[in-house]
C-alpha positions as CSV (number, residue, x, y, z in Angstrom):
1,M,6.1,-11.2,-24.6
2,R,4.7,-13.0,-21.4
3,K,2.3,-11.2,-18.7
4,I,4.2,-11.3,-15.7
5,P,1.8,-13.3,-13.2
6,A,3.0,-16.2,-15.0
7,V,6.4,-15.7,-14.9
8,I,6.6,-14.8,-10.8
9,A,4.3,-17.1,-10.1
10,V,6.4,-19.3,-8.5
11,L,7.7,-16.8,-5.9
12,S,4.5,-14.9,-5.3
13,L,3.9,-17.9,-2.7
14,A,7.1,-16.1,-0.8
15,A,5.6,-12.9,-0.5
16,V,3.0,-14.2,1.4
17,G,3.2,-12.6,5.3
18,L,5.9,-10.4,4.2
19,A,6.8,-7.9,6.4
20,G,7.8,-4.5,5.7
21,C,10.3,-2.4,7.3
22,A,10.9,1.0,7.9
23,V,13.5,2.7,5.3
24,P,14.4,6.3,4.6
25,G,11.8,8.8,4.4
26,S,9.5,11.0,6.0
27,S,5.7,12.1,5.0
28,N,7.4,15.1,3.4
29,C,10.3,13.6,1.9
30,S,12.0,15.2,-1.2
31,R,12.0,13.2,-4.2
32,A,16.3,12.6,-5.1
33,S,17.3,13.7,-8.7
34,A,16.0,11.5,-11.2
35,A,17.6,13.4,-14.0
36,D,20.3,11.3,-15.4
37,A,21.6,12.7,-18.5
38,E,22.9,9.8,-20.2
39,M,19.8,7.7,-19.3
40,A,17.3,10.5,-21.1
41,D,19.5,10.0,-23.6
42,L,19.5,6.7,-24.5
43,V,16.1,5.4,-23.0
44,T,12.6,7.3,-24.0
45,V,9.7,5.9,-22.8
46,S,6.2,7.0,-23.7
47,G,2.6,5.9,-23.7
48,E,-0.2,6.0,-21.5
49,L,0.0,5.0,-18.2
50,G,-1.8,1.6,-17.5
51,A,-0.8,0.1,-21.0
52,E,2.6,-1.4,-22.3
53,P,4.9,1.7,-22.6
54,E,6.3,2.3,-25.6
55,I,10.2,2.3,-25.7
56,D,12.9,3.4,-28.1
57,L,16.0,2.3,-26.7
58,Y,19.7,2.5,-28.1
59,T,21.2,-1.1,-27.9
60,P,22.8,-2.7,-26.5
61,F,22.2,-0.5,-23.3
62,H,24.8,-1.6,-20.1
63,A,24.1,0.2,-17.0
64,E,27.2,0.2,-14.5
65,Q,25.3,1.3,-11.8
66,I,21.2,1.7,-11.0
67,A,19.6,5.0,-12.1
68,F,16.1,6.5,-12.7
69,A,14.2,9.3,-14.4
70,D,10.4,10.2,-13.8
71,P,8.9,11.2,-17.4
72,V,5.7,11.3,-15.6
73,V,5.6,13.1,-12.3
74,G,1.9,12.9,-10.0
75,D,1.2,14.7,-7.3
76,G,-0.6,12.2,-5.4
77,T,0.1,10.2,-1.8
78,Q,4.5,9.6,-1.2
79,I,6.3,6.4,-0.9
80,I,8.0,6.7,2.2
81,S,8.3,3.0,2.9
82,D,8.6,-0.2,1.9
83,A,5.6,-1.7,3.7
84,Q,3.0,0.6,1.4
85,L,0.7,-0.8,-0.8
86,V,0.6,0.4,-4.5
87,D,-1.1,-0.2,-7.1
88,A,1.1,-0.3,-10.2
89,D,2.1,-1.4,-13.4
90,V,5.8,-3.0,-13.9
91,T,7.6,-3.6,-17.5
92,L,11.0,-5.6,-17.8
93,I,12.8,-4.5,-21.0
94,S,15.7,-6.2,-22.1
95,G,18.7,-4.2,-22.3
96,D,20.4,-6.1,-25.2
97,T,17.4,-6.4,-27.3
98,G,15.4,-3.4,-26.3
99,E,12.6,-6.4,-26.1
100,V,9.4,-6.2,-23.9
101,L,10.4,-9.3,-21.9
102,V,7.5,-9.1,-19.6
103,T,4.7,-7.0,-18.4
104,T,1.7,-6.3,-15.8
105,A,0.4,-3.2,-17.6
106,D,-3.5,-4.0,-19.1
107,E,-5.1,-1.5,-20.6
108,E,-8.2,-2.9,-18.8
109,G,-6.8,-1.6,-15.7
110,T,-6.4,-4.6,-13.9
111,A,-5.2,-3.9,-10.4
112,L,-2.1,-5.2,-8.6
113,V,-2.2,-3.8,-4.9
114,Q,0.8,-5.0,-3.4
115,P,3.4,-3.5,-0.5
116,V,6.3,-2.3,-2.2
117,S,8.4,-5.0,-0.2
118,W,6.6,-7.3,-2.5
119,W,8.4,-6.0,-5.7
120,T,11.9,-6.0,-4.0
121,Q,12.0,-9.6,-4.1
122,F,12.0,-9.4,-7.8
123,F,14.1,-6.4,-8.1
124,P,16.3,-5.9,-4.8
125,T,17.2,-2.9,-4.8
126,I,14.5,-1.2,-6.5
127,F,13.4,0.7,-3.6
128,E,16.1,3.3,-4.6
129,S,14.6,4.7,-7.2
130,L,11.2,4.7,-5.6
131,D,11.6,6.2,-2.2
132,C,9.4,9.9,-2.0
133,A,7.9,8.5,-5.9
134,T,4.6,10.3,-6.1
135,E,1.2,8.8,-7.2
136,G,0.7,9.1,-10.5
137,S,4.0,9.0,-11.7
138,R,5.8,7.1,-14.1
139,V,9.5,6.0,-13.2
140,V,11.9,4.4,-15.4
141,V,14.8,2.5,-14.0
142,A,18.0,1.1,-15.4
143,L,19.4,-1.9,-13.6
144,P,23.2,-3.2,-14.1
145,P,23.3,-6.7,-14.1
146,G,22.2,-8.4,-11.2
147,G,19.8,-6.1,-10.7
148,V,16.9,-8.6,-11.1
149,E,16.7,-11.3,-9.1
150,S,18.4,-14.4,-10.7
151,E,15.1,-16.9,-11.4
152,T,13.1,-14.0,-12.1
153,A,16.1,-12.6,-14.8
154,A,16.3,-16.7,-15.8
155,S,12.5,-16.8,-16.2
156,S,11.9,-13.9,-17.9
157,G,15.0,-14.4,-20.6
158,L,17.0,-12.1,-19.1
159,A,21.0,-13.0,-19.5
160,E,23.5,-12.9,-16.4
161,D,25.5,-10.4,-17.9
162,E,22.4,-8.1,-19.2
163,S,21.4,-4.8,-18.1
164,A,17.4,-4.1,-17.8
165,I,15.3,-1.3,-17.8
166,V,12.1,-1.5,-15.2
167,V,9.1,0.8,-16.2
168,I,6.9,1.5,-13.3
169,D,3.5,3.5,-13.2
170,L,2.3,4.0,-10.2
171,H,-1.5,4.5,-10.8
172,K,-2.2,4.3,-6.6
173,V,-0.3,5.0,-3.2
174,Y,-1.8,4.1,-0.1
175,L,-1.1,6.0,2.8
176,S,1.3,4.0,5.2
177,K,-1.2,5.2,8.4
178,A,-3.1,7.6,9.0
179,D,-1.4,11.1,8.2
180,G,-4.5,13.8,9.2
181,S,-4.5,16.8,11.7
182,N,-4.7,15.6,15.3
183,V,-8.4,16.3,16.8
184,Y,-9.1,17.7,20.5
185,N,-11.5,15.2,22.0
186,T,-13.4,15.8,25.2
187,G,-15.2,12.6,25.8
188,R,-14.7,11.2,29.3
189,G,-14.8,8.0,30.2
190,L,-13.8,6.7,27.1
191,P,-10.5,4.8,25.7
192,S,-7.1,6.5,24.7
193,V,-4.9,5.7,22.0
194,V,-1.3,5.8,21.9
195,R,1.1,5.7,19.0
196,A,4.7,4.0,18.0
197,P,6.7,5.8,15.2
198,D,5.4,3.7,12.6
199,G,1.5,4.3,13.4
200,R,0.6,1.0,15.4
201,P,-1.8,2.3,17.6
202,G,-2.0,1.4,21.6
203,I,-5.5,1.1,23.1
204,I,-6.2,1.8,26.9
205,V,-9.2,1.0,28.4
206,P,-10.6,2.8,31.7
207,D,-12.3,1.4,34.5
208,G,-15.9,1.6,34.9
209,A,-18.8,0.7,32.0
210,P,-18.7,0.8,28.4
211,P,-21.3,3.3,26.2
212,T,-24.0,1.6,25.7
213,E,-24.7,3.5,22.1
214,V,-22.1,3.7,19.6
215,T,-19.4,5.7,20.2
216,V,-16.8,8.0,17.4
217,Q,-14.2,10.0,17.8
218,T,-12.2,11.0,15.4
219,I,-9.0,11.4,16.2
220,K,-7.2,12.4,13.3
221,K,-9.0,14.2,10.6
222,G,-7.4,13.3,7.0
223,D,-8.3,15.5,3.2
224,G,-8.5,13.1,1.4
225,P,-11.7,11.4,-0.3
226,V,-14.8,10.6,1.9
227,V,-15.7,6.5,2.3
228,T,-19.2,6.2,1.2
229,G,-19.6,2.7,0.9
230,D,-19.4,3.2,-2.6
231,Q,-15.8,1.8,-3.1
232,P,-13.6,-0.8,-0.9
233,V,-11.7,1.2,2.2
234,R,-8.3,-0.2,2.6
235,V,-7.5,0.4,6.4
236,H,-5.2,-0.8,9.3
237,Y,-7.3,-1.4,12.0
238,T,-6.7,-3.0,15.7
239,G,-9.7,-4.6,18.2
240,L,-10.2,-5.4,21.4
241,T,-12.4,-6.4,23.6
242,W,-13.5,-3.8,26.8
243,D,-14.2,-6.6,29.6
244,E,-10.8,-8.5,28.6
245,R,-9.0,-5.5,27.1
246,E,-7.1,-7.7,25.3
247,V,-6.3,-7.5,21.2
248,F,-8.4,-9.8,19.3
249,D,-7.4,-8.9,15.9
250,S,-4.6,-6.6,13.9
251,T,-3.6,-6.2,10.5
252,W,-0.3,-4.4,11.6
253,D,0.8,-7.8,11.9
254,S,0.3,-8.3,8.2
255,Q,-1.3,-5.7,5.8
256,P,-4.0,-3.3,5.6
257,A,-7.6,-4.8,4.9
258,S,-9.9,-4.2,2.1
259,L,-13.2,-3.6,3.2
260,T,-17.0,-2.8,1.6
261,L,-18.6,-1.6,4.7
262,D,-21.9,-4.6,4.0
263,G,-19.4,-6.7,4.9
264,V,-18.3,-5.8,8.7
265,V,-20.3,-5.2,11.7
266,P,-22.5,-2.4,11.6
267,G,-21.0,-0.6,14.0
268,F,-17.5,-0.8,12.4
269,A,-19.7,0.6,9.3
270,Q,-21.3,3.2,11.1
271,A,-17.8,4.8,12.4
272,L,-16.0,4.5,8.6
273,E,-19.2,6.0,6.9
274,G,-18.6,9.6,6.2
275,Q,-15.1,9.8,7.0
276,T,-11.8,11.0,5.0
277,V,-9.1,9.2,3.8
278,G,-5.6,10.1,6.2
279,S,-8.5,9.9,9.3
280,Q,-7.7,7.7,12.8
281,V,-10.8,7.0,14.3
282,M,-11.6,5.3,17.6
283,V,-15.3,3.3,18.1
284,V,-16.8,1.9,21.1
285,I,-19.2,-0.7,19.3
286,P,-22.2,-2.2,22.2
287,P,-22.7,-6.2,21.6
288,E,-26.0,-5.2,19.6
289,F,-23.8,-3.4,17.0
290,G,-21.4,-6.3,17.0
291,Y,-21.7,-9.7,17.6
292,G,-24.5,-9.5,19.7
293,D,-24.8,-12.9,22.1
294,T,-22.5,-15.0,19.3
295,A,-18.5,-16.1,20.4
296,Q,-16.4,-15.2,18.1
297,A,-13.5,-16.9,18.3
298,S,-11.6,-15.4,21.1
299,I,-14.7,-12.7,21.3
300,P,-17.1,-13.9,23.8
301,A,-20.5,-13.6,23.5
302,N,-22.1,-10.0,24.5
303,S,-18.8,-8.7,23.8
304,T,-18.2,-4.4,23.8
305,L,-15.7,-4.2,20.7
306,V,-13.0,-1.3,20.6
307,F,-11.0,-0.5,17.6
308,V,-8.9,1.9,16.2
309,I,-9.2,2.1,12.7
310,D,-6.2,4.2,10.1
311,I,-8.3,4.3,6.7
312,L,-5.3,4.3,4.3
313,G,-7.2,4.5,0.9
314,L,-10.1,3.8,-1.1
315,D,-9.9,0.9,-3.4
316,E,-11.2,1.2,-7.5
317,V,-14.1,-1.1,-8.0
318,P,-13.2,-4.5,-9.6
319,T,-14.1,-4.5,-13.5
320,Q,-16.6,-6.8,-14.2
């Protein structure tokens, strides 16, 4: 048995900058029926989530088409897009022998946070079995021959004509965008925010002078955990300068960022602290709470900054 990072290291470079695309699903999508009677009779998976699963498999196992089952069903955030980040353990099992070929499972809980689309480069049809799956679930997937990408199959010892079983433990599913309730704001003279269907914000800066104090508006109020600074926070954000009205940075062009409150400018940290996961906030940051009189790349000195931030989840504190 080999740990999967060594097997897929040659492929992981291809994932850099991989952009997720919209896929079927909604924030209240319904999980397709996962009860495949024949599969349930032939495959039994047990053991704790996060540890290497124990497999009881009638061999040789052959699948004509993809099938899946949820032996453990969580009640957390749903997967509704292949752009969503997940912290998941994945184990690949030979259909011919029942042997565990590769796994990311680690009893110490080493996190592997990647978008769902990252896994589809190794298992091209895997999203079909993950659509609307929930955080805290264990999903068992039967893949027909060809269901594993050819180089991944070869490097893990899976034959071209061999079926495979994949066990996916969904430890954490991050939101794809802020999903909280809309909040009415009465502040005048502040930027307004519009949103594309995928959640990407557009920011309209009004004419006039900016505020001289850090000004925070909660646009959507989520009902998730509170941002305290004890854990890194995963966010999407877009930032622009008040005077130039030009975006200087946005995570929406890549992947959400993992940030610590002591690793960002004071005004940004002030906007995040005390907020809840699922919230969207807009903050106006005067120069003394941003970059002051020092220019930063495309940001002129003494710039007032405007950010719209979607709070998507909290990361686990790294194990020392």
